[in-house]
C-alpha positions as CSV (number, residue, x, y, z in Angstrom):
1,X,0.0,0.0,0.0
2,X,2.9,2.4,0.9
3,X,4.5,1.8,-2.5
4,X,1.2,2.4,-4.3
5,X,0.6,5.6,-2.4
6,X,4.2,6.7,-3.2
7,X,3.7,6.0,-6.9
8,X,0.4,8.1,-6.9
9,X,2.3,11.0,-5.3
10,X,5.2,10.7,-7.8
11,X,2.6,10.6,-10.7
12,X,1.0,13.8,-9.3
13,X,4.4,15.5,-9.1
14,X,5.2,14.6,-12.7
15,X,1.8,15.9,-13.8
16,X,2.6,19.1,-11.9
17,X,5.9,19.4,-13.7
18,X,4.3,18.7,-17.1
19,X,2.1,21.7,-16.5
20,X,5.0,23.9,-15.5
21,X,7.0,23.0,-18.7
22,X,4.2,24.5,-20.9
23,X,3.5,27.4,-18.5
24,X,7.1,28.7,-18.5
25,X,7.7,28.0,-22.2
26,X,4.4,29.7,-23.1
27,X,5.5,32.9,-21.3
28,X,7.9,33.5,-24.2
29,X,4.9,34.2,-26.5
30,X,3.6,37.3,-24.7
31,X,7.1,38.3,-23.7
32,X,7.8,38.7,-27.4
33,X,5.1,41.3,-27.5
34,X,6.7,43.0,-24.5
35,X,10.2,42.9,-26.1
36,X,8.8,44.9,-29.1
37,X,7.4,47.6,-26.8
38,X,9.9,47.9,-23.9
39,X,13.1,47.0,-25.7
40,X,12.2,48.3,-29.2
41,X,12.8,44.8,-30.8
42,X,11.8,44.0,-34.4
43,X,9.5,41.1,-35.2
44,X,12.5,38.9,-35.7
45,X,14.4,40.1,-32.5
46,X,11.2,39.8,-30.5
47,X,11.5,36.0,-31.0
48,X,15.0,35.9,-29.6
49,X,13.7,35.1,-26.1
50,X,11.8,32.2,-27.6
51,X,15.1,31.2,-29.4
52,X,17.1,31.2,-26.2
53,X,14.5,29.1,-24.5
54,X,14.7,26.5,-27.2
55,X,18.4,26.8,-27.9
56,X,18.9,25.4,-24.4
57,X,17.6,22.0,-25.7
58,X,20.3,21.9,-28.3
59,X,23.0,22.5,-25.6
60,X,21.5,20.3,-22.9
61,X,19.5,17.6,-24.6
62,X,21.9,14.7,-24.5
63,X,23.7,15.9,-21.3
64,X,20.4,16.0,-19.5
65,X,19.8,12.4,-20.4
66,X,23.3,11.5,-19.1
67,X,22.5,13.4,-15.8
68,X,19.3,11.4,-15.5
69,X,21.1,8.2,-16.1
70,X,23.8,8.8,-13.5
71,X,22.0,10.8,-10.8
72,X,18.4,9.6,-11.1
73,X,15.0,11.2,-11.4
74,X,14.9,13.0,-8.0
75,X,18.3,14.7,-8.4
76,X,17.5,15.8,-12.0
77,X,14.0,17.0,-11.1
78,X,15.3,19.1,-8.1
79,X,18.1,20.6,-10.2
80,X,15.6,21.4,-13.0
81,X,13.2,23.1,-10.6
82,X,15.9,25.2,-9.0
83,X,17.2,26.3,-12.4
84,X,13.7,27.1,-13.5
85,X,13.2,29.4,-10.4
86,X,16.4,31.1,-11.2
87,X,15.4,31.6,-14.9
88,X,12.1,33.2,-14.0
89,X,13.7,35.4,-11.4
90,X,16.2,36.7,-14.0
91,X,13.3,37.4,-16.4
92,X,11.7,39.5,-13.6
93,X,15.0,41.4,-13.0
94,X,15.2,42.2,-16.7
95,X,12.1,44.3,-16.4
96,X,13.4,46.0,-13.3
97,X,16.8,46.8,-14.9
98,X,15.2,47.4,-18.3
99,X,17.8,45.3,-20.2
100,X,17.1,43.2,-23.3
101,X,20.2,41.0,-22.8
102,X,19.2,40.2,-19.2
103,X,15.8,39.2,-20.6
104,X,17.4,36.8,-23.0
105,X,19.6,35.4,-20.2
106,X,16.5,34.6,-18.2
107,X,14.9,32.9,-21.2
108,X,18.0,30.8,-21.7
109,X,18.2,29.7,-18.1
110,X,14.5,28.8,-18.2
111,X,15.1,26.8,-21.3
112,X,17.8,24.7,-19.5
113,X,15.2,23.9,-16.8
114,X,12.5,23.0,-19.3
115,X,14.9,20.7,-21.1
116,X,15.8,18.8,-17.9
117,X,12.1,18.6,-16.9
118,X,11.2,17.2,-20.2
119,X,13.9,14.6,-19.9
120,X,12.5,13.5,-16.5
121,X,8.7,13.5,-16.9
122,X,8.3,11.3,-20.0
123,X,10.3,8.3,-18.9
124,X,9.3,8.7,-15.3
125,X,5.6,8.5,-16.1
126,X,6.2,5.6,-18.4
127,X,8.1,3.8,-15.6
128,X,5.4,4.5,-13.0
129,X,2.8,3.2,-15.4
130,X,4.8,0.0,-15.9
131,X,5.4,0.8,-19.6
132,X,3.1,-0.4,-22.3
133,X,-0.4,1.0,-22.6
134,X,-0.6,2.2,-19.0
135,X,2.7,4.1,-19.3
136,X,1.5,5.7,-22.6
137,X,-1.8,6.6,-21.0
138,X,0.0,8.5,-18.2
139,X,2.2,10.3,-20.7
140,X,-0.9,11.3,-22.7
141,X,-2.6,12.5,-19.5
142,X,0.5,14.5,-18.7
143,X,0.4,15.9,-22.2
144,X,-3.1,17.1,-21.7
145,X,-2.0,19.0,-18.6
146,X,0.8,20.4,-20.7
147,X,-1.7,21.8,-23.1
148,X,-3.8,23.3,-20.3
149,X,-0.8,25.3,-19.1
150,X,0.0,26.4,-22.7
151,X,-3.7,27.4,-23.1
152,X,-3.8,29.5,-19.8
153,X,-0.6,31.4,-20.0
154,X,-1.2,33.5,-23.1
155,X,-4.7,34.4,-21.9
156,X,-3.4,35.3,-18.4
157,X,-0.5,37.3,-19.6
158,X,-2.5,38.9,-22.4
159,X,-5.0,40.3,-20.0
160,X,-2.2,41.5,-17.7
161,X,-0.7,43.4,-20.6
162,X,-4.0,44.8,-21.8
163,X,-3.6,47.4,-24.6
164,X,-0.2,47.2,-26.2
165,X,1.5,50.7,-26.1
166,X,5.0,52.1,-25.9
167,X,4.6,51.8,-22.1
168,X,4.0,48.1,-22.2
169,X,6.8,46.4,-20.1
170,X,7.8,43.2,-18.3
171,X,6.4,44.6,-15.1
172,X,2.9,44.1,-16.6
173,X,3.3,40.3,-16.3
174,X,5.0,40.3,-12.9
175,X,2.0,38.4,-11.5
176,X,2.6,35.5,-13.8
177,X,6.3,35.5,-13.1
178,X,5.7,35.5,-9.3
179,X,3.2,32.7,-9.7
180,X,5.8,30.6,-11.7
181,X,8.4,31.2,-9.0
182,X,6.0,30.3,-6.3
183,X,5.1,27.0,-8.0
184,X,8.7,26.2,-8.6
185,X,9.5,26.8,-4.9
186,X,6.6,24.6,-3.8
187,X,7.6,21.9,-6.3
188,X,11.1,21.8,-4.9
189,X,9.9,21.3,-1.4
190,X,7.5,18.5,-2.4
191,X,10.0,16.7,-4.5
192,X,12.7,17.1,-1.8
193,X,10.6,15.3,0.8
194,X,9.1,12.7,-1.5
195,X,10.3,9.2,-2.2
196,X,10.8,9.0,-6.0
197,X,11.3,5.5,-7.5
198,X,14.7,5.1,-9.2
199,X,14.5,1.9,-11.3
200,X,17.1,3.1,-13.8
201,X,19.8,3.7,-11.1
202,X,19.1,0.2,-9.7
203,X,19.3,-1.4,-13.2
204,X,22.6,0.5,-13.9
205,X,24.2,-0.9,-10.8
206,X,23.3,-4.5,-11.9
207,X,24.3,-4.0,-15.5
208,X,27.5,-5.7,-16.8
209,X,30.6,-3.6,-16.8
210,X,30.8,-3.6,-20.6
211,X,27.3,-2.0,-20.9
212,X,28.2,0.6,-18.2
213,X,31.2,1.8,-20.3
214,X,29.3,1.9,-23.6
215,X,30.2,5.2,-25.4
216,X,27.7,7.9,-26.2
217,X,29.4,8.8,-29.5
218,X,29.2,5.2,-30.7
219,X,25.5,5.1,-29.8
220,X,24.8,8.4,-31.7
221,X,26.6,7.1,-34.7
222,X,24.7,3.9,-34.6
223,X,21.3,5.7,-34.5
224,X,22.3,8.0,-37.4
225,X,23.0,5.1,-39.7
226,X,19.2,4.8,-40.1
227,X,18.1,6.9,-43.0
228,X,14.5,7.3,-41.8
229,X,15.7,8.4,-38.4
230,X,17.8,11.1,-39.9
231,X,14.9,12.3,-42.0
232,X,12.8,12.1,-38.8
233,X,15.0,14.4,-36.8
234,X,14.8,16.9,-39.7
235,X,11.0,16.5,-39.5
236,X,10.9,17.2,-35.7
237,X,13.1,20.3,-36.2
238,X,10.6,21.6,-38.7
239,X,7.7,20.6,-36.6
240,X,8.8,22.8,-33.7
241,X,8.9,25.7,-36.1
242,X,5.4,24.9,-37.1
243,X,4.0,24.4,-33.6
244,X,5.6,27.6,-32.2
245,X,5.7,29.8,-35.3
246,X,1.9,29.6,-36.0
247,X,0.8,31.1,-32.7
248,X,3.8,33.4,-32.0
249,X,3.6,35.2,-35.3
250,X,-0.2,35.3,-35.2
251,X,0.1,37.0,-31.8
252,X,2.4,39.7,-33.3
253,X,0.1,40.0,-36.3
254,X,-2.9,40.7,-34.0
255,X,-1.2,43.0,-31.5
256,X,0.9,45.1,-33.9
257,X,-0.5,48.4,-35.1
258,X,-2.2,48.8,-38.4
259,X,0.6,51.0,-39.6
260,X,3.0,48.1,-39.1
261,X,0.8,45.7,-41.0
262,X,-0.9,44.3,-37.9
263,X,-4.5,44.3,-36.7
264,X,-4.1,46.5,-33.7
265,X,-6.0,44.1,-31.4
266,X,-5.7,44.3,-27.6
267,X,-3.2,41.8,-26.1
268,X,-6.0,40.2,-24.0
269,X,-8.1,39.4,-27.0
270,X,-5.0,38.2,-29.0
271,X,-3.9,36.1,-26.0
272,X,-7.3,34.4,-26.0
273,X,-6.9,33.3,-29.6
274,X,-3.4,32.1,-28.9
275,X,-4.7,30.2,-25.9
276,X,-7.4,28.7,-28.1
277,X,-4.7,27.4,-30.4
278,X,-3.1,25.5,-27.5
279,X,-6.6,24.3,-26.4
280,X,-7.1,22.9,-29.9
281,X,-3.8,21.0,-29.4
282,X,-5.2,19.5,-26.2
283,X,-8.3,18.3,-28.0
284,X,-6.2,16.9,-30.7
285,X,-3.9,15.0,-28.3
286,X,-6.9,13.5,-26.5
287,X,-8.4,12.5,-29.8
288,X,-5.2,11.1,-31.0
289,X,-4.8,9.1,-27.8
290,X,-8.3,7.6,-28.2
291,X,-7.8,6.5,-31.8
292,X,-4.1,5.7,-31.7
293,X,-4.7,2.0,-31.4
294,X,-6.7,1.9,-34.6
295,X,-5.1,4.6,-36.8
296,X,-1.4,4.4,-37.8
297,X,1.1,7.2,-37.1
298,X,1.7,7.4,-40.8
299,X,-2.0,8.0,-41.6
300,X,-2.4,10.5,-38.7
301,X,0.7,12.5,-39.8
302,X,-0.4,12.5,-43.4
303,X,-3.9,13.8,-42.7
304,X,-2.9,16.5,-40.2
305,X,-0.1,17.8,-42.5
306,X,-2.5,18.0,-45.4
307,X,-5.1,19.7,-43.3
308,X,-2.6,22.2,-42.0
309,X,-1.5,23.1,-45.5
310,X,-5.2,23.7,-46.5
311,X,-6.0,25.8,-43.4
312,X,-3.0,28.1,-44.0
313,X,-3.6,28.5,-47.7
314,X,-7.2,29.5,-47.0
315,X,-6.0,31.9,-44.3
316,X,-3.7,33.6,-46.8
317,X,-6.1,33.8,-49.7
318,X,-9.6,34.2,-48.3
319,X,-11.1,37.7,-48.8
320,X,-10.2,40.1,-46.0
321,X,-13.9,40.9,-45.8
322,X,-14.4,37.5,-44.1
323,X,-14.3,38.6,-40.5
324,X,-15.9,37.7,-37.1
325,X,-16.6,40.0,-34.2
326,X,-15.6,38.9,-30.7
327,X,-15.8,41.2,-27.7
328,X,-16.3,44.2,-29.9
329,X,-13.1,43.3,-31.9
330,X,-13.3,42.5,-35.6
331,X,-10.9,39.7,-36.4
332,X,-10.2,38.2,-39.9
333,X,-11.4,34.6,-40.4
334,X,-7.7,33.8,-41.1
335,X,-7.0,33.9,-37.4
336,X,-9.7,31.2,-36.8
337,X,-8.0,29.0,-39.4
338,X,-4.6,29.5,-37.7
339,X,-6.2,28.5,-34.4
340,X,-7.6,25.4,-36.1
341,X,-4.0,24.4,-37.0
342,X,-3.6,23.4,-33.3
343,X,-5.7,20.3,-34.1
344,X,-3.1,19.4,-36.8
345,X,0.1,20.1,-34.8
346,X,-1.2,18.3,-31.7
347,X,-0.3,14.7,-32.7
348,X,2.8,15.5,-34.9
349,X,5.5,15.0,-32.2
350,X,4.3,11.6,-31.2
351,X,3.7,10.5,-34.8
352,X,7.1,11.6,-36.0
353,X,8.8,10.0,-33.0
354,X,7.1,6.7,-33.5
355,X,7.9,6.6,-37.3
356,X,11.5,7.8,-36.9
357,X,12.6,5.3,-34.2
358,X,10.9,2.2,-35.8
359,X,13.5,-0.6,-36.0
360,X,16.2,1.2,-34.0
361,X,16.3,-1.3,-31.2
362,X,19.0,-0.6,-28.7
363,X,19.5,2.9,-30.2
364,X,16.0,4.1,-29.2
365,X,17.2,5.7,-26.0
366,X,19.9,7.7,-27.5
367,X,17.6,8.6,-30.3
368,X,15.3,10.2,-27.7
369,X,18.1,12.4,-26.6
370,X,18.9,13.5,-30.2
371,X,15.2,14.3,-30.6
372,X,15.4,16.5,-27.6
373,X,18.2,18.6,-29.1
374,X,16.1,19.1,-32.2
375,X,13.6,21.1,-30.1
376,X,15.9,24.0,-30.9
377,X,13.9,24.3,-34.1
378,X,11.2,26.0,-32.0
379,X,13.7,28.8,-31.3
380,X,15.4,29.2,-34.7
381,X,12.6,28.9,-37.2
382,X,10.2,31.5,-35.6
383,X,13.1,34.1,-35.8
384,X,13.4,33.3,-39.5
385,X,9.6,33.6,-39.9
386,X,9.8,36.9,-37.9
387,X,12.4,38.2,-40.3
388,X,10.2,37.3,-43.3
389,X,7.3,39.1,-41.6
390,X,9.5,42.2,-41.1
391,X,10.2,42.4,-44.9
392,X,7.2,40.7,-46.6
393,X,4.4,41.0,-44.1
394,X,2.8,38.7,-41.5
395,X,0.6,36.6,-43.8
396,X,3.4,36.0,-46.3
397,X,5.6,34.6,-43.5
398,X,3.3,31.6,-43.4
399,X,4.7,30.4,-46.7
400,X,7.5,29.0,-44.6
401,X,5.1,27.1,-42.4
402,X,3.5,25.6,-45.5
403,X,6.9,24.5,-46.8
404,X,7.6,22.8,-43.5
405,X,4.2,21.0,-43.6
406,X,4.9,19.8,-47.2
407,X,8.1,18.1,-45.8
408,X,6.0,16.6,-43.0
409,X,3.6,15.2,-45.5
410,X,6.5,13.8,-47.6
411,X,8.1,12.2,-44.6
412,X,4.8,10.6,-43.6
413,X,4.2,9.1,-47.0
414,X,7.8,8.2,-48.1
415,X,10.7,9.3,-45.9
416,X,9.5,7.4,-42.8
417,X,9.8,4.0,-44.4
418,X,12.4,2.1,-42.2
419,X,15.8,1.9,-44.0
420,X,19.3,1.6,-42.8
421,X,21.9,3.7,-44.6
């Protein structure tokens, strides 16, 4: 009974951390709007905080896996939570000091924390569920909480910001930053005094000496010999650009002034639409989990990629007279179509991962670490899209997203077929 209760507490902690990953990561979206106002950043430079947050995955992806392997879940989780508290604190100080570079430092430190937390929660939930269907079910439930956090933060921060003016600043979202720091502090205390199962540490002690000395470089090279895996990590890099780029640039499009090619919508209303995008992702994930046993990853990825292409083409070419009115604000129907893309992006990570690691056998674990480094696409590609938006306009920047989706469709239909180079 004690072990069962301990597992329930550990599962609750992992769900808690799943929520925090999306909450802190999602803060970079409204912070991009603030960066334009307080620091005078361009559309491209406003995405640098987002870039720093995701660049951390490139730096720490594989090392985080090694820390987990050597030190265990509890040590890694405690370290991640402490680093997360520090990152949010630095973000708060950037507003007090009024320094753009301190703001970027806070985003980078927060990214290190999110990378470590991501490394912990997925395998931990799978282990607590005993692997198989139960383990997958716990991960899907955690993913739903992740989507809830991503849904809430842009709405919360948007209404804190209110109308975007030249006086908009980091201090406007101090409430959200204080909330994040408080949750991190509470999480640290709970984890510190909780008994977290450490099956990997126990297994490592019992493993033969030859396996304990197995080189990381050799494992990486072994995984990269599989052509479909290499194409898969390209797909996951592009996927993060799709997932993050759609709502981030849409938020800038809505909140920027008409003279700058935007819609001049209040941040609170814009944040609600961005939150709706992440809510659509939650619905998509729950639906994908329900039908996953009957519909293949290849079919799911093909259909969602095709639908995403259709939605964005319609958003770009539908008459501007097609509008809806919400809360007294007139919004182009194109925004609704961008929100609907959340249904498409929701299942892409899992589908790409499943297709890319098929047949990798003993290299599957190191492949997961390599996948984590490719999350950096969520930092790099929105900057590229922001640059295009600066020079060609917000809607034209979505041609990049369509190009990425075309690759996803090709990968689903042809590139994902297992093949060793």
